[in-house]
C-alpha positions as CSV (number, residue, x, y, z in Angstrom):
1,M,4.8,-9.4,69.9
2,I,6.1,-8.5,73.0
3,I,4.2,-8.2,75.9
4,S,4.8,-5.5,78.8
5,A,3.9,-5.9,82.0
6,S,3.6,-3.3,83.3
7,R,4.1,0.3,83.4
8,R,0.9,0.5,84.6
9,T,1.6,-1.1,88.2
10,D,3.8,-3.7,89.5
11,I,2.6,-7.2,88.0
12,P,5.9,-8.7,89.2
13,A,5.9,-7.7,93.0
14,F,1.0,-7.5,93.8
15,Y,-0.1,-9.8,90.9
16,S,1.7,-12.4,89.7
17,E,-0.5,-15.1,90.6
18,W,-2.9,-13.7,88.4
19,F,0.0,-13.5,86.1
20,F,0.5,-16.5,85.5
21,N,-2.8,-17.8,85.5
22,R,-3.1,-16.3,82.6
23,I,-0.4,-17.9,81.3
24,N,-2.2,-20.7,82.0
25,E,-5.8,-20.0,80.1
26,G,-3.4,-18.3,77.3
27,Y,-5.1,-14.6,77.1
28,V,-5.6,-11.5,79.2
29,L,-8.5,-9.0,78.4
30,V,-7.4,-5.4,78.6
31,P,-9.6,-2.2,79.1
32,N,-8.1,0.4,77.4
33,P,-7.3,3.0,79.6
34,Y,-9.4,5.7,77.9
35,N,-12.5,4.0,77.7
36,P,-12.6,1.2,79.9
37,N,-15.5,-0.5,78.2
38,M,-13.5,-0.9,75.0
39,I,-11.8,-4.5,76.3
40,S,-8.8,-6.0,73.9
41,R,-8.5,-10.0,74.2
42,V,-4.2,-10.4,74.1
43,S,-3.1,-14.1,73.2
44,L,-0.2,-15.1,75.2
45,D,0.9,-18.3,72.7
46,P,3.7,-19.0,73.3
47,A,4.5,-18.7,69.8
48,I,3.2,-15.0,68.8
49,I,5.1,-13.7,72.0
50,D,8.4,-12.6,71.7
51,C,9.3,-11.8,74.2
52,V,7.9,-10.3,78.0
53,V,8.9,-7.6,79.7
54,F,8.3,-6.8,83.5
55,W,9.1,-3.6,85.1
56,T,9.5,-4.5,88.9
57,K,10.6,-3.0,92.1
58,N,9.8,-5.9,94.3
59,P,10.0,-9.1,92.2
60,T,10.2,-11.8,95.0
61,P,6.7,-13.1,95.0
62,M,7.9,-14.1,91.4
63,I,11.2,-15.1,91.7
64,E,11.2,-18.9,93.0
65,R,8.0,-19.4,90.2
66,L,9.3,-18.4,87.1
67,D,10.7,-22.0,85.7
68,R,6.9,-21.3,85.0
69,L,7.8,-19.2,82.2
70,A,9.6,-22.0,80.3
71,D,7.8,-21.3,77.3
72,Y,8.7,-17.6,77.4
73,K,11.5,-14.8,76.5
74,Y,11.7,-12.2,79.2
75,Y,13.6,-9.7,80.9
76,F,13.4,-7.7,84.1
77,Q,13.2,-3.7,84.4
78,F,14.4,-3.8,88.1
79,T,13.9,-0.2,89.6
80,L,16.3,-0.1,92.3
81,N,16.3,3.3,94.3
82,P,18.1,5.2,97.4
83,Y,14.9,6.9,98.6
84,G,13.4,6.5,101.9
85,T,10.0,5.6,103.2
86,K,8.9,9.3,102.5
87,L,8.9,8.9,98.7
88,E,8.6,5.4,99.0
89,S,6.3,3.9,101.5
90,K,5.5,0.8,101.0
91,L,8.9,-1.0,99.8
92,P,11.2,-3.4,101.4
93,S,14.6,-2.4,102.9
94,L,17.3,-0.8,99.2
95,D,19.3,-4.5,101.4
96,R,16.3,-6.1,101.2
97,R,15.7,-5.1,97.6
98,I,19.7,-5.2,96.3
99,D,19.3,-9.1,98.1
100,T,16.7,-9.6,95.4
101,F,17.8,-8.1,92.4
102,K,20.9,-10.4,93.3
103,R,18.7,-13.9,93.6
104,L,17.1,-12.5,90.3
105,A,20.1,-12.0,88.3
106,D,22.1,-15.7,89.6
107,R,18.3,-17.1,88.6
108,I,17.9,-15.9,85.3
109,G,21.3,-14.1,84.3
110,K,22.8,-10.5,84.2
111,E,21.6,-9.6,81.1
112,K,18.3,-10.0,81.8
113,V,18.0,-7.9,84.4
114,V,18.2,-4.4,83.8
115,W,18.9,-1.7,86.7
116,R,16.3,0.9,86.9
117,Y,17.7,4.6,88.7
118,D,14.6,6.3,88.1
119,P,12.9,8.8,88.8
120,I,16.5,11.3,90.1
121,L,15.3,14.2,92.4
122,T,16.7,16.4,94.3
123,N,16.0,18.5,97.8
124,E,17.7,19.3,100.9
125,Q,17.8,15.2,101.7
126,Y,18.8,13.7,98.4
127,T,21.2,16.2,97.0
128,V,23.7,16.0,93.6
129,A,26.2,15.1,96.0
130,F,23.5,12.1,97.7
131,H,23.2,10.5,94.3
132,Q,26.6,11.0,92.9
133,D,27.8,9.0,96.3
134,K,24.3,6.6,95.9
135,F,25.1,5.6,93.0
136,A,28.2,4.5,93.3
137,E,27.6,2.7,96.1
138,M,24.4,0.6,94.9
139,A,26.6,-0.1,91.6
140,V,29.0,-1.6,93.5
141,S,26.6,-3.9,94.9
142,L,25.0,-4.7,91.7
143,Q,28.8,-5.4,89.7
144,G,28.4,-8.9,88.0
145,Y,24.9,-9.0,88.5
146,T,23.5,-6.6,86.0
147,E,25.1,-5.4,82.4
148,K,23.0,-2.4,82.1
149,C,21.5,0.8,84.3
150,M,18.9,2.8,82.6
151,L,18.9,6.4,84.0
152,G,15.5,8.5,84.6
153,F,15.1,12.2,85.6
154,I,11.8,13.3,87.7
155,D,8.5,14.3,85.6
156,H,6.9,16.6,87.1
157,Y,3.2,15.3,85.7
158,P,0.7,18.0,86.8
159,H,-1.2,14.8,89.3
160,V,1.8,14.8,91.3
161,R,3.0,18.4,91.9
162,A,1.5,19.1,95.3
163,S,3.1,15.5,96.6
164,L,6.5,16.8,95.5
165,R,6.2,20.3,96.6
166,E,6.0,18.4,99.8
167,F,9.0,17.7,99.9
168,N,10.5,20.9,98.0
169,I,11.3,18.5,95.2
170,E,11.9,21.2,92.1
171,P,12.2,20.3,88.6
172,L,16.1,19.5,87.8
173,A,18.7,22.2,87.0
174,K,20.6,21.9,83.9
175,E,23.8,22.4,85.8
176,D,22.3,19.4,88.7
177,I,21.8,16.9,85.7
178,E,25.2,17.2,84.8
179,A,27.2,17.2,86.9
180,M,25.4,14.0,88.5
181,A,25.6,12.3,84.9
182,V,29.6,12.9,85.0
183,A,29.5,10.9,88.2
184,F,27.1,8.2,87.1
185,R,29.9,7.9,83.6
186,K,32.6,7.1,85.4
187,T,31.1,4.6,87.9
188,A,29.6,2.8,85.2
189,D,32.8,3.2,82.9
190,D,35.3,2.0,85.9
191,L,33.1,-1.1,86.4
192,S,32.3,-1.5,82.9
193,M,28.8,-1.5,82.9
194,E,26.2,0.2,80.6
195,L,24.6,3.4,81.1
196,D,22.1,5.2,78.9
197,T,19.0,7.4,79.9
198,C,15.0,6.4,79.6
199,T,14.0,9.0,77.4
200,T,15.5,11.4,74.9
201,R,13.8,14.6,77.3
202,V,17.6,14.6,79.2
203,D,20.6,14.7,76.0
204,L,22.9,14.1,78.1
205,S,25.1,12.8,74.5
206,H,27.9,15.2,75.4
207,I,28.9,13.3,78.0
208,G,28.9,9.4,76.7
209,I,25.5,8.5,78.2
210,P,23.4,7.9,75.0
211,S,19.4,7.3,75.2
212,G,18.6,4.4,75.3
213,L,15.4,1.9,74.4
214,C,14.1,-0.1,77.7
215,V,11.7,-2.2,75.2
216,D,15.0,-3.3,73.1
217,N,15.0,-4.7,70.3
218,R,18.6,-5.4,70.7
219,L,18.5,-7.1,74.2
220,I,15.6,-9.4,72.9
221,E,16.9,-10.3,69.4
222,R,19.9,-11.4,72.0
223,I,17.6,-13.3,74.5
224,T,15.5,-14.6,71.6
225,G,18.3,-15.9,69.4
226,Y,16.8,-14.0,66.6
227,P,16.2,-10.9,64.9
228,I,13.3,-9.1,65.2
229,L,11.6,-6.8,63.0
230,S,10.8,-3.8,65.3
231,R,9.0,-0.3,65.2
232,K,9.0,2.6,67.4
233,D,6.0,2.5,70.2
234,K,3.3,5.1,68.5
235,N,1.5,4.8,72.0
236,Q,4.5,6.2,73.9
237,R,5.3,9.9,74.2
238,D,7.7,11.2,71.9
239,I,11.1,11.6,73.3
240,C,10.7,7.4,73.9
241,R,12.4,5.6,71.5
242,C,11.5,2.1,73.1
243,V,9.6,-0.4,70.5
244,E,6.3,-1.4,70.3
245,S,5.0,-3.6,72.7
246,I,1.1,-4.6,74.6
247,D,0.8,-3.5,78.0
248,I,-1.0,-5.9,79.9
249,G,-1.4,-4.1,83.0
250,T,-4.2,-1.4,84.5
251,Y,-3.5,2.5,85.9
252,E,-3.8,3.2,89.6
253,S,-3.2,-0.1,90.6
254,C,0.0,-0.2,92.1
255,L,0.9,-0.3,95.8
256,N,3.8,0.3,96.0
257,G,3.1,4.2,97.5
258,C,5.5,5.8,95.5
259,I,4.6,9.9,96.3
260,Y,5.8,10.7,92.4
261,C,4.1,8.3,90.1
262,Y,2.5,8.8,87.2
263,A,0.8,5.9,86.9
264,I,-1.8,7.2,89.9
265,K,-3.4,9.6,89.1
266,G,-5.1,9.3,92.9
267,N,-3.6,8.7,95.8
268,Y,-2.6,5.1,97.8
269,N,-6.5,4.6,98.6
270,T,-7.2,5.1,95.3
271,A,-5.0,2.2,94.2
272,K,-6.0,-0.1,97.6
273,F,-9.5,-0.1,96.2
274,N,-8.9,-0.7,92.4
275,R,-6.6,-3.9,94.7
276,S,-9.6,-4.7,96.6
277,K,-11.6,-5.1,92.7
278,H,-8.6,-7.8,92.2
279,D,-9.3,-11.8,91.5
280,K,-6.6,-13.5,90.5
281,N,-8.9,-16.1,88.2
282,S,-10.1,-12.9,86.2
283,P,-8.9,-11.9,82.8
284,M,-8.4,-8.4,84.0
285,L,-6.0,-7.7,86.2
286,I,-8.6,-5.4,87.6
287,G,-12.8,-5.7,88.0
288,E,-14.7,-7.7,85.8
289,V,-16.1,-7.0,82.2
290,G,-19.2,-5.4,82.2
291,D,-22.7,-5.4,80.6
292,E,-21.8,-2.9,78.1
293,A,-18.4,-4.1,76.9
294,V,-16.8,-4.4,73.8
295,I,-14.7,-7.7,73.1
296,V,-12.6,-7.1,70.0
297,E,-9.4,-9.8,69.5
298,R,-5.8,-8.3,69.1
299,K,-4.5,-9.1,66.0
300,M,-0.9,-10.1,66.6
301,K,1.4,-11.9,65.3
302,S,5.6,-12.9,66.3
303,L,7.6,-10.4,65.3
304,R,10.4,-12.9,64.1
305,T,11.9,-12.3,60.7
306,D,15.3,-13.6,59.1
307,Q,16.3,-9.3,58.3
308,L,18.8,-7.7,60.7
309,S,16.8,-5.6,62.3
310,L,17.8,-1.8,60.9
311,F,16.3,0.2,63.8
């Protein structure tokens, strides 16, 4: 099985000690986001975990302890955006994060660190020209440290619209998306960097940018050295092409302070409050198991197969 750690929060940045403790214990408890009293017991037995996909904007707390994952295969989706502290208030400087990206790639291999330029948004400061120039500058800095960049475009989720309007961030125009995409494609070609979009919502195939997979069966097969029997993740949006995984994170718990975050419907104080309920020794990321909770063992097995993947 594939573990996602996590689309819902930044485990490498804020909860890495908890994650390593769960590795030692061999399981994690994951509440259903829509019914917290329904809890899945998810095995972390390396015999059945084919790969772990980490999602992060700052894996610094985890890098020097990656030897504790010697029994696992894994890769990182590492988001690097060129925004300032008004939009991403709690992140280290971009230069520091680029250095961290390079350190991580040097340690585990460039094929295991995917650069996410996501979400792309525009206003009077972050113009089309700004993105064209900054993407090229960052791509040059990352040359030799990654093989692939995933592009994502801003989603105006209902709970973030007020925050986006405060910074004059409006829905992207098709012509602006394509103008940026053409420039990104040229930069990627010049640097021999693979370039995909995160979902099928924005079709850039006519520019030579296909819709990709973040939880990617082909990359996982390359990392593990064996084919896997994969299928589309039915728990993700129709526009998402990712293969099935089990997410072990909890919403409303990321402290990166990004105004556009889909995983926090409250505000930064909500995340801080939930963080205060975190115990690194607990089997759950946030909070404790309540008296009315029902714990169900998640049925899991390795996806390894002797057949070539058809997906």
